[in-house]
C-alpha positions, -999 to 999 in steps of 0.1 A, spaced: 911 252 106 899 269 73 870 293 78 846 272 57 853 241 77 851 260 110 817 273 99 804 238 90 817 224 123 802 252 144 769 247 127 771 210 134 778 216 171 749 240 173 727 215 155 735 189 182 730 215 210 696 224 196 685 187 195 685 188 157 682 150 153 652 148 176 635 179 161 641 164 126 623 133 137 595 153 152 590 173 119 592 141 98 565 125 119 542 155 119 547 159 81 537 123 76 506 126 98 497 160 83 500 148 47 466 132 41 447 157 63 462 185 41 451 167 10 416 163 24 416 201 31 427 207 -5 400 185 -18 373 202 2 386 236 -7 388 229 -44 352 215 -43 341 247 -25 357 267 -53 338 247 -79 365 224 -94 375 192 -76 400 183 -102 423 211 -91 432 192 -59 445 163 -80 467 188 -100 479 204 -67 489 170 -53 508 163 -85 525 197 -81 535 188 -46 547 153 -51 551 146 -88 587 156 -89 597 134 -59 618 103 -68 596 77 -85 603 51 -58 589 75 -32 560 89 -50 546 57 -65 538 41 -31 519 72 -21 502 78 -54 474 52 -49 465 64 -14 467 100 -25 443 93 -54 419 76 -30 419 106 -7 414 130 -35 385 111 -51 366 106 -19 334 127 -18 334 157 5 303 177 12 320 211 15 347 232 30 330 235 64 326 197 71 339 184 103 366 163 85 379 194 66 380 215 97 399 188 116 423 183 87 432 220 88 439 216 125 461 185 121 479 200 91 489 230 112 509 207 135 537 204 109 539 242 107 544 243 145 571 217 143 590 236 117 586 268 137 601 251 168 631 240 148 636 276 134 632 292 168 659 270 182 682 276 152 678 313 155 680 314 193 645 327 197 621 320 227 585 323 217 565 336 246 531 338 229 502 317 241 497 283 224 464 292 209 478 322 191 506 300 177 480 274 166 457 300 149 487 315 131 498 280 119 462 274 107 464 307 88 495 295 70 479 263 61 449 281 46 472 305 26 493 276 14 463 256 3 448 286 -17 481 294 -34 486 258 -43 452 255 -58 456 287 -78 489 274 -93 474 240 -99 445 257 -118 469 274 -141 486 240 -147 452 224 -153 442 248 -180 476 247 -197 468 217 -219 440 237 -235 468 257 -251 467 230 -278 439 250 -295 463 279 -298 491 256 -309 471 240 -336 461 274 -350 496 287 -350 514 253 -354 539 266 -380 552 291 -353 556 264 -326 592 255 -317 584 228 -292 557 201 -289 529 206 -264 539 177 -241 574 192 -238 560 226 -230 535 213 -205 561 191 -186 585 220 -186 558 243 -172 550 218 -145 586 213 -135 593 250 -136 564 258 -113 574 230 -89 610 243 -87 599 279 -83 573 269 -57 600 250 -37 623 280 -37 596 304 -27 583 281 0 618 277 16 624 314 15 590 324 30 593 297 57 627 310 68 616 346 66 582 346 84 578 313 104 602 321 133 587 340 162 609 370 152 609 381 116 642 375 100 659 398 74 663 388 38 701 391 41 702 368 70 682 340 56 694 341 20 726 320 24 707 292 41 678 293 16 702 289 -13 720 260 5 688 243 15 674 246 -21 706 232 -37 710 205 -12 674 193 -15 676 192 -53 710 174 -52 699 149 -25 666 142 -44 685 133 -76 712 113 -57 685 94 -37 666 85 -68 698 71 -84 705 52 -51 670 37 -50 672 27 -86 702 5 -79 698 -5 -43 661 -3 -34 662 -41 -28 682 -34 3 652 -18 19 630 -47 9 655 -72 24 657 -52 57 622 -39 62 601 -64 41 566 -50 37 575 -17 54 602 -9 28 581 18 11 573 35 44 609 34 55 620 49 21 596 78 26 606 84 62 643 83 53 638 107 25 618 132 46 641 129 75 672 137 55 655 167 39 645 179 74 681 175 87 694 196 58 668 222 65 677 226 101 714 224 96 716 252 70 693 272 92 719 269 119 745 282 94 723 313 89 724 321 126 762 315 129 768 337 98 747 365 113 766 363 146 799 365 127 788 397 110 779 412 143 813 403 159 835 414 130 836 451 140 847 442 175 876 421 161 892 450 142 
């Protein structure tokens, strides 16, 4: 069997051995249940920082580049969550939202620990506190990036003053900036998750192949799934009726999660191969 196919097959066997299908379901469920609590936290945090509109921009940064058929069913509910009044960062709802949002972090950590053959012996409360810390950091970083995107339209003042030097119209520049930030944020997020979330810190060399494969596979799948839904979305309606939108979102997230876990397994197999090579000579 060619080495590439052997690698893919070995990763698949390890994926099965590590209960990859079940873990992917667990991550998908926790991601769905953590989605709106995380948005509530973003809203409370942005209000605490003095600009509640930033949370809306952050949500657009997170979900705006998803396939239209997936984002549109969520957009109304997301808008309702983001426009609800919140009294401040330290409200009971915001604190609980941080706690529930951290569950998805713990689910991803479980998948990575299994993929990298790591047993985490730390107490549960330390794991929870660390996950909450990651949620806080992610929220602050998202809001900072969203703030930059929010003030980008004001560049029209500069453009009007120097319009004869402008090569591209403002809408093109703004959409390109938004898309570029989203892509960069996705890549950095995958990389940091692989590097720091497992119980034992991984090396850059070890996680890089999987990060590249996850990133490319997510982008490719997102484009392909959007094309599929454009032509065959009625199949979901015929099968799931009123639950079609929910099933589309679940199927989308579940596939992304499977790809994430599978290519993490490839990272581990590649690292084991590098260790065994000197003994084979």
